[in-house]
C-alpha positions, 0 to 999 in steps of 0.5 A: 752588506757584503756581496758574496758568491756561493761555492757549494750548495748551502742554506743561507738567509732562509734560502737554498743557494746553488753554487755560483749564486751571487747575493748580498749577505750580512752575517758572520763569516761563512767558509762556503761563501766567496766574498766578492766586495764589501763586508769584512773578511775574517782576520784569519780563517782556520786552514785545515792544514793548521788545524790539529787532526782529531783523534779517531776512536775506533774499535779494536779488531776482535781476537780470532778464535782458533777452531783447534780444541 
């Protein structure tokens, strides 16, 4: 088991963990937890700078209707 500390408010092991809570965690890698000792660190966590940006799909603005008739 790894000794971890919650970075943010999160729900882990059927419990709500406050930022700064230290507890034992035996589960898959969670980026909301700071690994203090034991357990396996991920080989390489995906950094937001390396991840491709998602394409945002939005509406096109409506064409303005002129009132000159």
